[in-house]
C-alpha positions, 0 to 999 in steps of 0.5 A: 960933453952932454953928448949934445953941446960940446961941454964935455960933461956927460952927466950935465943936461944944463936944465934941458932934458933934450940934451943927450946925457950918459943916463940916456945911454945907460937906459938904452943899454938895458933895452931888449933890442940890444939884448941888455948888453949895456951902455958900452954896446949902446955907445958903440952902435951909436958911434957906428951909425954916426960914422956911417952917416958921416962917411956918406955925407948924410949927417944933416939928412940921414936916410931912414934905414942903413940896415938893408945894405949891411944885410946884403954885405953879410 
């Protein structure tokens, strides 16, 4: 999908740049924050955060920071 609407076409923004498409994840994979590890790492990080929000029932209203608890566990 365009990662937004459910169409299952990852490169199609349907004429609306607000839809999340594959290129956004390709670009995110080139950031210094993930040490240029690529789109797979960007997708894995996104999926991990969304799963955490889902597990906590916070998809609609995510908290500002999930990293604090992860740091305490380490």
